[in-house]
N, C-alpha and C positions, 0 to 999 in steps of 0.2 A: 361590750361583751367581755366576759372574764377569760383570763388566760389559764386559770387553774383547772387541772384535770383530776385532782384528788381533793377530798374535803380537807379544809384547814380552818383552824380557829386559833386565837391568841393563846388560850390556856394550854392547848395541846402543843403548840409550837414552843412555848416557854418551858413546858415539861421536858422537852427533848434536850434541854441544856444541862440537866442535872448531871453532876460529876464530870463536867467537861471544861475545856478552856473558856467556853462561852459563859458558863456560870462563874468561873473564877474572875473574869473581866467584868462581870455584872451587866452583860449585854441582855437587854430585855426587848422582845418584840412588842411593838405598841400599836401597829396599824396594818391592816390588810385592805387594799383596794382592788378593783377589777384588774389592775395591771401593775401593782407595786407591793413591796413589802418594806416596812419601816421598823427600825429598832433604835434604841438609845444605848449609850455607853458613858459611864462617868469619866471625867478627866480629873485624876487624882494620883496619889502616890503609886498605886499599882499599875497605872497606865502611862506614867511619866518616863521619860528618858533622864539621864543624869543631870541635864541642865534644868530640870523642873518643868519641861514642856511635854505635851502629848507625844508619845513615842509613835513614829511613823509605822512601826510594825503593829502597834495596837490598832491603828486606823485600817491597816491591811487585813487584820483579823476580822474587824467589823465588816469590811467590804466583802471578804470571801465568805464569811458566815451568811450574810444576807443573800448574796448571789447564788451560792451553792444550795442553800435551803430552798430558796424560791425556785431554782431550776428543777429541783426534784419534785416539786408540786405541779410542774408544767408538763410532765410526761405521764403516759399511761402506766398502770400498775406493773406491766411487764418490763419497764425500763427504769434506769437510775442514772444519775448524773455525777460526774467527777470533774474537778477543776483541771484545766490544761495550762492556763497562763493567766497571770494577773499583773497589772501594772497600776501604779498609783502616783499621782502628782500631789504633793503636799504644798498647799498654797497659803495657809494661815496657821500661825502658832497659837496654841491654847495652853493655859496653865491651870484652869479650873472650870467647873461647870459640867455640862453634858454635851456630847455630840449626838447628832441625829443622822442616821444613815438611811438612805432610800434607794432600793434596788428596782430598776426598771429594765425590761428586756429591750435590746436593740434588734436581736435576731433569735427566733425560736424555730430552729430547723430540726430535721429528723435525726441528724448525727451530731450537730453542734448547736450551741446557743452562745450568744454574746450578751452580757449584762453590763449596764452602766450603773455605778453606785456613786452617788454624791453624798458626801458627809458635810454637814453644816453645823454651825454653832447655834446656840439658843436664839440668836438674832437673825437666823437664816443666812449668815454669811458663809461662803464656801470655805471649808477647811481642807478637804481632800477630794479629789475626783479619781475614780478607779474604773478600770474596765476588766472584766473577767470573762475568759473564754472557757466554755464547758464542753466536755465530751458526753454525748448521750449514748449509754450502753444498754444492752438487753440482759436481763437476768437469765442465767443458764437454766434450761429445763432440767428437771430432776426425774 
């Protein structure tokens, strides 16, 4: 059974990245399943830290991007989601290639959500694991 409460497709999701940090980091949504959202990000000069490795902050951007966007598609039209807290454990260094992030919900509540985002390399080795806590809010009536 699908967790999504709003229609979504890859073309529409990728269009939301225009003129944002997401576009600048070349994050691309690549897969939607019944309970997850997947995206890729290059590991290159603009995602490196000064030692030539993937910047931990870039991994956190990928994690929060996936978790926040996914969260917003798991609530009804009268609601929206914002991040409350994120943590990340960086477990493998990368210097080139692409990372793949996958966001899956741990908890989808009425007022909060918790998402697990695992980021792997192209050989499916864990690079970073992150947990994102989301607040679910209601749009104000006009």
